[in-house]
C-alpha positions in Angstrom: 0.0 0.0 0.0 1.3 3.4 -1.0 0.4 6.9 0.3 0.4 9.3 -2.7 -0.7 13.0 -2.5 -3.0 12.2 0.4 -4.7 9.3 -1.3 -4.3 5.6 -0.5 -3.3 3.7 -3.6 -3.4 -0.1 -3.4 -0.9 -1.9 -5.7 -2.8 -3.9 -8.3 -6.0 -2.0 -7.8 -8.5 -1.8 -10.7 -10.5 1.4 -11.4 -13.8 1.0 -13.2 -15.3 4.0 -15.1 -18.5 2.4 -16.3 -20.2 1.5 -13.0 -23.6 3.0 -12.2 -22.0 5.3 -9.6 -19.5 6.7 -12.0 -22.2 7.1 -14.7 -24.5 8.9 -12.3 -21.6 11.2 -11.1 -20.8 12.2 -14.7 -24.5 12.9 -15.5 -24.7 15.1 -12.4 -21.7 17.2 -13.5 -23.2 17.5 -17.0 -26.5 18.6 -15.4 -24.8 21.5 -13.6 -23.0 22.5 -16.8 -26.3 22.6 -18.7 -28.3 24.2 -15.9 -28.1 27.7 -17.5 -27.1 26.7 -21.0 -29.9 27.5 -23.6 -31.2 24.9 -26.1 -29.7 26.8 -29.0 -28.2 23.9 -30.9 -30.5 24.2 -34.0 -29.5 27.8 -34.5 -25.9 27.7 -33.1 -23.0 28.1 -35.4 -21.0 25.7 -33.2 -23.5 22.9 -33.9 -21.7 19.8 -35.2 -18.3 20.7 -33.8 -19.3 21.7 -30.2 -17.3 20.2 -27.4 -20.2 20.6 -24.9 -22.5 18.9 -27.4 -20.1 16.0 -27.8 -19.6 15.6 -24.0 -23.3 15.8 -23.4 -24.1 13.1 -25.9 -21.4 10.8 -24.5 -21.8 11.3 -20.8 -25.0 13.3 -20.2 -28.5 12.1 -19.2 -31.6 12.3 -21.5 -33.3 14.8 -19.2 -32.5 17.4 -16.6 -34.0 18.1 -13.2 -33.6 21.9 -13.1 -36.9 23.7 -13.7 -35.9 27.3 -12.8 -35.6 30.1 -15.4 -32.3 30.0 -17.2 -29.9 32.9 -16.7 -29.7 35.6 -19.5 -26.5 37.6 -20.2 -26.1 40.6 -22.4 -23.8 40.0 -25.4 -20.5 41.8 -25.6 -19.0 43.7 -28.6 -15.5 42.3 -29.1 -15.1 43.8 -32.6 -15.8 42.9 -36.2 -14.4 39.4 -36.0 -15.8 37.6 -32.9 -19.5 37.2 -32.4 -20.7 36.7 -28.8 -23.8 35.0 -27.5 -22.8 35.2 -23.8 -26.0 33.4 -22.5 -24.4 30.2 -23.8 -21.2 30.8 -21.8 -20.3 28.1 -19.2 -17.5 30.2 -17.5 -14.7 27.8 -18.4 -12.4 30.9 -18.8 -10.5 29.5 -21.7 -10.9 32.7 -23.6 -9.7 34.7 -20.6 -6.6 32.6 -20.2 -5.8 32.8 -24.0 -6.1 36.6 -24.0 -4.0 37.0 -21.0 -1.3 34.3 -21.5 -1.0 33.8 -25.3 -2.3 37.0 -26.9 -0.9 39.2 -24.2 -3.9 41.6 -23.9 -5.8 42.3 -20.7 -9.1 42.7 -22.5 -11.2 39.8 -21.2 -11.9 38.9 -17.6 -14.5 37.5 -15.2 -16.9 40.0 -13.8 -19.4 39.6 -10.9 -19.9 36.9 -8.4 -22.2 33.9 -7.9 -25.1 33.6 -10.3 -24.2 37.0 -11.7 -20.8 36.0 -12.8 -20.0 36.5 -16.5 -17.1 37.0 -18.9 -16.7 40.4 -20.5 -14.4 43.3 -21.2 -13.6 45.5 -18.2 -14.4 48.9 -19.7 -16.4 48.0 -22.7 -13.5 48.1 -25.1 -13.0 45.9 -28.2 -10.5 43.0 -28.2 -7.6 44.6 -30.0 -5.3 41.6 -30.6 -3.9 40.3 -33.9 -4.7 36.8 -32.5 -8.3 37.4 -31.3 -9.9 34.9 -33.7 -8.3 32.0 -31.8 -10.9 32.3 -29.0 -13.4 31.0 -31.5 -11.5 27.7 -31.7 -10.9 27.3 -28.0 -14.5 28.2 -26.9 -16.1 24.8 -26.1 -19.6 26.1 -26.6 -21.2 28.6 -29.0 -20.6 31.7 -26.9 -17.7 32.9 -29.1 -18.1 32.3 -32.9 -16.9 33.8 -36.1 -18.9 36.9 -37.0 -18.2 36.8 -40.7 -19.0 33.1 -40.9 -22.3 33.4 -38.9 -25.2 31.5 -40.4 -23.3 31.0 -43.7 -22.8 27.2 -43.6 -22.7 24.1 -41.3 -19.5 22.3 -40.8 -20.7 19.0 -42.4 -21.4 20.9 -45.6 -17.8 22.0 -46.0 -14.9 20.3 -47.7 -11.6 20.8 -45.8 -8.3 21.2 -47.6 -5.1 21.1 -45.7 -2.8 23.8 -47.0 -0.6 26.8 -45.8 -1.0 30.5 -45.4 0.8 33.0 -47.6 -0.1 36.4 -46.1 3.3 36.5 -44.3 6.6 34.6 -44.3 5.7 32.2 -41.5 3.8 29.7 -43.6 1.2 28.9 -40.9 -0.5 25.5 -41.4 -4.2 26.0 -42.1 -7.3 24.2 -43.3 -9.4 25.9 -46.0 -13.1 24.9 -45.7 -15.0 25.4 -49.0 -18.4 24.8 -50.3 -18.5 24.5 -54.1 -16.4 27.2 -55.7 -16.3 29.4 -52.6 -13.9 29.5 -49.6 -16.2 29.7 -46.6 -13.6 29.9 -43.7 -10.0 29.3 -42.7 -9.0 27.5 -39.5 -5.6 26.5 -38.1 -3.9 23.1 -38.3 -1.6 21.9 -35.6 2.2 22.3 -36.4 4.3 22.6 -33.3 7.3 23.7 -35.2 5.7 26.7 -37.0 2.4 28.0 -35.7 1.4 25.5 -33.0 -2.4 25.6 -32.9 -2.9 29.3 -33.6 -3.2 31.6 -36.6 -3.3 35.4 -36.9 -6.6 37.2 -37.6 -5.3 38.2 -41.1 -4.8 34.6 -42.0 -8.1 33.5 -40.6 -10.4 36.2 -42.0 -8.9 37.5 -45.3 -10.6 34.7 -47.3 -13.5 37.0 -48.5 -10.8 38.9 -50.5 -10.4 35.7 -52.7 -13.8 36.4 -54.4 -13.6 40.2 -54.7 -11.9 42.3 -57.5 -10.8 39.1 -59.2 -9.3 39.1 -62.8 -11.3 36.7 -64.9 -10.2 37.1 -68.5 -7.1 38.2 -70.4 -7.4 41.9 -71.3 -5.7 44.4 -73.6 -5.7 48.2 -73.1 -7.1 49.8 -76.2 -6.3 53.2 -77.7 -9.0 54.8 -75.6 -7.3 53.6 -72.4 -10.0 51.1 -71.6 -9.4 47.3 -71.2 -11.0 44.9 -73.6 -11.4 41.2 -72.8 -9.7 39.0 -75.4 -8.7 35.3 -75.9 -5.5 33.9 -74.5 -4.1 33.5 -78.0 -4.6 37.1 -78.8 -3.2 38.4 -75.5 -0.1 36.2 -75.7 0.4 37.1 -79.3 0.4 40.8 -78.5 2.9 40.3 -75.6 5.2 38.2 -77.8 5.2 40.8 -80.6 6.3 43.5 -78.2 9.0 41.3 -76.8 10.6 41.0 -80.2 10.5 44.8 -80.7 12.6 45.7 -77.6 16.3 45.1 -76.9 17.1 42.2 -74.6 18.6 44.4 -72.0 15.3 46.4 -71.8 13.4 43.4 -70.6 12.7 43.0 -66.8 10.6 40.7 -64.7 9.2 41.3 -61.2 7.9 38.5 -58.9 5.2 39.5 -56.4 5.2 38.8 -52.7 2.7 35.9 -53.1 4.5 34.1 -55.8 5.3 30.4 -55.5 8.7 28.9 -56.3 7.5 27.2 -59.5 6.3 30.5 -61.0 9.4 32.4 -60.0 11.6 29.6 -61.6 9.6 29.9 -64.8 9.8 33.7 -64.9 13.5 33.7 -64.3 14.1 31.0 -67.0 11.9 32.9 -69.5 13.5 36.3 -69.0 17.0 34.7 -69.1 16.1 32.9 -72.3 15.0 36.3 -73.8 18.5 37.5 -73.1 18.0 39.5 -69.9 19.1 38.9 -66.3 16.9 41.6 -64.7 14.6 39.5 -62.5 13.9 40.3 -58.9 11.3 39.8 -56.2 9.6 42.8 -54.5 10.7 43.4 -50.9 14.2 42.1 -51.3 15.9 45.5 -51.9 18.6 46.6 -54.3 21.4 44.2 -53.0 20.0 41.4 -50.9 22.5 39.2 -49.0 21.8 36.1 -51.2 25.3 34.5 -51.2 24.6 32.4 -48.2 21.2 31.1 -47.0 22.2 31.9 -43.4 22.2 35.6 -44.3 18.5 35.8 -44.9 16.8 33.0 -42.9 15.8 32.5 -39.3 18.7 30.2 -38.4 17.4 29.5 -34.9 14.1 28.2 -36.3 10.8 29.4 -35.0 10.5 26.6 -32.4 14.2 27.1 -31.5 13.4 30.6 -30.2 12.1 28.9 -27.1 15.7 28.1 -26.1 16.8 31.7 -26.1 17.3 33.8 -23.0 18.0 37.2 -24.6 16.4 38.7 -27.7 17.7 41.7 -29.6 15.2 42.9 -32.2 16.7 45.2 -34.8 14.4 47.1 -37.1 11.6 44.6 -36.8 8.2 44.6 -35.2 7.2 40.9 -35.2 3.8 41.6 -33.8 2.6 43.0 -37.2 5.3 41.5 -39.4 4.9 37.9 -38.3 2.3 37.4 -35.6 3.1 33.8 -34.9 6.8 34.5 -34.4 5.8 37.2 -32.0 3.6 34.7 -30.1 6.6 32.4 -29.8 8.7 35.1 -28.4 6.0 36.0 -25.9 5.7 32.4 -24.9 9.4 32.2 -24.2 9.4 35.5 -22.2 6.5 34.1 -20.0 8.1 30.7 -19.5 11.8 31.6 -18.9 11.7 35.4 -18.2 13.9 36.0 -21.2 14.9 39.6 -21.7 13.9 41.5 -24.9 15.6 44.6 -26.3 14.3 46.5 -29.3 15.9 49.0 -31.7 13.5 50.8 -33.9 10.6 53.2 -33.9 8.4 53.2 -30.8 5.8 50.4 -30.9 3.5 48.4 -28.8 4.7 45.0 -27.8 2.6 42.6 -25.8 5.5 41.6 -23.5 8.0 43.5 -21.4 10.9 44.9 -23.4 13.6 47.5 -23.3 13.6 50.2 -26.0 17.3 50.8 -26.7 17.0 53.4 -29.5 15.5 54.1 -32.9 18.4 53.8 -35.3 21.9 52.3 -36.1 23.6 54.5 -33.6 22.7 52.0 -30.9 24.2 49.2 -32.9 27.5 51.0 -33.2 27.5 51.6 -29.4 26.9 47.9 -28.8 29.6 46.7 -31.2 32.0 49.1 -29.6 31.1 47.9 -26.1 29.8 51.3 -24.9 26.2 50.4 -24.4 24.8 49.1 -21.1 23.0 46.3 -22.9 26.4 44.7 -23.7 26.6 43.2 -20.2 23.2 41.4 -20.8 24.4 40.0 -24.1 27.7 38.9 -22.6 26.0 37.0 -19.8 23.4 35.3 -22.0 23.6 31.6 -22.6 21.6 31.5 -25.9 21.4 35.1 -27.2 19.2 35.7 -30.3 19.4 38.6 -32.7 16.4 39.1 -35.1 16.9 41.6 -37.9 14.0 42.8 -39.9 13.7 42.3 -43.7 12.9 46.0 -43.9 16.6 46.6 -43.6 16.9 45.2 -47.1 15.4 48.4 -48.5 18.0 50.7 -46.9 20.9 51.9 -48.9 23.3 51.1 -46.1 22.0 47.6 -45.6 25.5 46.0 -46.3 27.1 48.1 -43.6 24.2 47.4 -41.2 24.4 43.6 -41.6 28.2 43.8 -41.2 27.7 45.5 -37.8 25.0 43.0 -36.8 27.4 40.2 -37.8 30.1 41.7 -35.7 27.8 41.9 -32.7 27.0 38.2 -33.2 30.6 37.3 -33.3 31.5 39.4 -30.3 28.8 38.1 -28.0 28.8 34.4 -28.8 25.6 34.5 -30.8 27.0 32.1 -33.4 28.6 28.9 -32.1 28.9 25.4 -33.5 25.9 24.3 -31.3 23.9 27.5 -31.6 23.1 30.0 -34.4 21.2 32.9 -32.9 21.6 35.3 -35.8 18.2 35.6 -37.7 16.5 37.6 -40.4 12.7 37.8 -40.2 11.3 38.0 -43.7 8.1 39.8 -44.5 6.6 38.0 -47.5 5.9 34.4 -48.5 7.9 34.6 -51.7 11.1 36.2 -50.4 13.1 33.1 -49.2 12.5 31.1 -52.3 13.2 34.1 -54.5 16.6 34.5 -52.9 17.3 30.7 -53.2 16.5 30.8 -56.9 18.6 33.9 -57.6 16.0 36.6 -58.3 18.4 39.3 -57.1 18.6 42.0 -59.8 18.7 45.6 -58.8 15.1 46.8 -58.9 15.9 50.5 -59.4 18.2 49.9 -62.4 15.9 47.2 -63.8 12.8 49.4 -63.8 14.6 52.6 -65.0 15.9 50.8 -68.1 12.8 48.6 -68.8 10.9 49.0 -72.1 9.2 45.7 -71.4 8.2 45.1 -67.7 6.6 41.8 -66.7 4.8 42.1 -63.3 3.9 38.7 -61.9 1.6 39.6 -59.0 3.8 42.5 -58.1 1.6 45.2 -56.8 3.7 47.0 -54.2 6.8 47.7 -56.4 7.3 51.4 -57.1 6.4 52.1 -60.8 7.2 55.8 -60.7 10.4 55.4 -62.6 9.1 53.2 -65.3 9.5 54.9 -68.7 6.3 56.3 -70.1 6.7 54.3 -73.3 7.4 51.0 -71.5 5.1 48.1 -72.2 3.8 46.6 -68.9 2.3 43.1 -68.6 0.5 42.4 -65.3 -0.1 38.7 -64.5 -2.1 38.3 -61.3 -5.3 37.3 -59.6 -6.6 40.7 -58.3 -7.2 44.0 -59.9 -4.9 45.8 -57.5 -2.4 48.7 -57.7 -0.3 47.7 -60.7 -3.3 47.0 -63.0 -3.7 50.8 -63.6 -0.3 50.9 -65.3 -0.6 47.6 -67.3 -1.0 47.4 -71.1 -2.0 43.7 -70.9 -3.6 41.7 -68.1 -3.2 38.0 -67.8 -5.4 36.4 -65.0 -3.7 33.8 -62.7 -4.8 31.6 -59.9 -4.7 32.5 -56.2 -2.9 30.4 -53.6 -6.2 28.6 -52.7 -6.6 27.5 -56.3 -3.2 26.0 -57.2 -0.5 23.7 -56.1 2.7 25.6 -55.3 5.9 25.5 -53.2 6.6 28.2 -50.6 9.6 28.5 -48.3 9.0 30.2 -45.0 11.3 32.5 -43.0 13.0 29.6 -41.3 13.8 27.8 -44.6 11.1 25.1 -44.5 9.5 24.3 -47.8 5.7 23.6 -47.8 3.0 23.1 -50.5 -0.3 24.8 -51.1 -3.1 22.5 -52.2 -5.9 23.7 -54.4 -9.1 24.0 -52.4 -11.5 25.6 -54.9 -11.5 25.8 -58.7 -9.9 28.7 -60.5 -11.9 31.8 -61.2 -13.0 32.5 -64.8 -10.4 31.8 -67.4 -7.4 32.1 -65.0 -4.4 29.8 -65.2 -1.5 28.9 -62.9 1.4 31.4 -63.1 4.0 29.0 -64.4 1.6 27.7 -67.1 1.0 31.2 -68.4 4.7 31.9 -68.7 5.3 28.5 -70.3 2.6 29.3 -72.9 4.1 32.7 -73.5 7.5 31.3 -74.0 6.2 29.0 -76.8 4.4 31.9 -78.6 7.5 34.1 -78.2 9.7 31.4 -79.8 11.7 30.8 -76.6 10.0 27.6 -75.4 10.8 26.5 -71.8 11.8 22.9 -71.4 9.0 21.7 -69.1 5.4 20.9 -69.6 4.3 19.7 -66.1 4.6 20.7 -62.5 6.9 17.8 -61.8 9.2 18.9 -64.6 9.3 22.4 -63.2 10.3 21.0 -59.8 13.0 18.9 -61.4 14.4 22.2 -62.8 14.1 23.8 -59.4 16.1 20.9 -57.8 19.0 21.8 -60.1 19.1 25.4 -58.8 17.9 25.1 -55.2 17.6 21.4 -54.1 16.2 22.4 -50.7 13.0 23.7 -52.4 11.9 20.2 -53.3 12.3 18.7 -49.8 8.8 19.3 -48.6 8.1 19.8 -44.8 11.8 19.7 -44.1 13.9 22.6 -42.8 17.2 22.5 -44.7 20.0 23.6 -42.2 22.2 26.5 -43.2 26.0 26.7 -43.1 27.2 28.8 -40.2 29.3 31.6 -41.6 31.0 34.3 -39.5 34.2 35.1 -41.3 33.5 34.6 -45.0 32.0 38.0 -45.8 34.2 40.4 -47.7 35.0 43.8 -46.2 32.3 46.4 -46.7 33.3 50.0 -47.6 29.8 51.3 -47.2 29.1 53.9 -44.5 26.4 53.5 -42.0 23.6 56.0 -42.1 22.2 57.1 -38.8 18.7 57.6 -40.2 16.2 55.9 -37.8 14.6 52.7 -38.8 11.1 52.9 -40.2 7.9 51.0 -39.6 7.7 48.5 -42.5 4.1 47.3 -42.0 1.8 50.4 -41.6 -1.4 48.4 -41.6 -1.4 44.8 -40.3 -4.7 44.0 -41.9 -3.8 45.1 -45.4 -0.5 44.0 -46.8 -1.2 42.3 -50.2 -3.7 42.1 -53.0 -5.9 39.6 -51.2 -6.1 41.4 -47.9 -6.7 44.8 -49.6 -9.7 43.3 -51.5 -11.1 41.9 -48.2 -14.2 43.6 -46.8 -13.5 42.0 -43.4 -9.9 43.4 -43.3 -11.2 46.8 -44.3 -13.6 46.7 -41.3 -10.7 45.7 -39.0 -8.6 48.6 -40.3 -11.4 51.0 -39.8 -12.4 49.7 -36.3 -9.4 48.3 -34.6 -6.7 50.8 -35.9 -8.7 53.9 -34.9 -6.8 56.1 -32.5 
């Protein structure tokens, strides 16, 4: 006989869970849970995937003994994303714990006592967190549901497709639920190495942008400035004719931030075959550090951040640039009391941090050993430096990364057993573009271009494009760059095609088509392949498998799906940099978290979030 935690445990004892006593006890507990819970199952959006419903069916009785009036609670306004029916709430406090511990906002709490106890916001404010939608998943009843999805569909009507998110560089694992040709909702999939079981609000709610402002047919701008729908043959013939009228050094191609690896490989091969090497990806700057993969990836890995004890964030605001990376940093800070220091414009983090400065001057002081934070770095066991990809756009980026590398070498950030020097990328296409060699200078390429091929590139500056340049826009939304285009070629969105994406830590993942393409749209690489044949420079692949075989020759890591290819640790191989550091303060790269690409800018839900949650 053993005494364990105040209980007597007999060796060899048998515990029975199906006796009448155990069954009656479970039914009694369920009766108390359902005492004030309304019979809303027929009209509740949680019906069919409700935890309380499942438990009641498995362990509850077929009737209850409470005859009193059920309690009624006023609904709370949490914002444009989360719908509340607080009468259904069973006070499990999961949402309160999530908001406090994971999201890092003190917006939800338990109010009142006894029978008047209820969950709400303390001062009637909205839930202003970039992770607020996750309370929908963790609510075991229908008290918190998706406001945009309310009364749109039942879960048994939906087809679930496991794919990945492309609204940032994290590559969160998601499930796209669709009904027929329409995406109805997006929910997270479990991946402990990347996004755990959470996703950001932008990932979860941007799906309505997939059906708005879509490009359906190939179009050519006429002499009157208006677009006219034409056939694919006519559109490709016009583009091919112009291609043969310009010099080869006047051809340039730009890959957009949502481009997959296959389309970027096809674009690079096509432009190269036409005699030009001016191909780049938007967001990678004029001279990206593409010689070594360790210079532009998160070498620690997202999950590896949990081993760090000191964070130095340089020119990056992970809360709006990569919400799931920020959640991982917060988790580490809560679990191990890790210290966080930040260099950049003042911002609101949801964990304790020390603001060291706004520009490179602080970095110079640290590398010279004159800053008080040096002692913290010196005593750290596993220090981590995270540089923002926004530094790629600065003219002094080479000098900046040299200083950051020097800090890493000086304070033992890079060791054989630990590489804490990281770059946090902004866009889904950036890592694969650098692996594939899309590194031309954007300013020089655009200035000299008489033929500019924009593949979903909406945020590249077109101010310096010559007035007589011929611009081809290939994309899925009528966004910014359409207004400058001469020819429009409609392509598939990420939810409609199979493509490879490499996230910020160097892990390659695939998107899987969840819905059919819109109108007469085609996959990006197929459009370029067809154009190459019409232009007389046919590319040597006709299938997705053949394109991936071509990719394996250039960047073999991009064909190893769901694997994170380790980087070579390099600390002394960079050539000396003669560039001078500019002491201009770092800028905020993401001005509006909810609108960062063509899909989110077309989303009505994201527009509501911008108008409501970003109000000052």
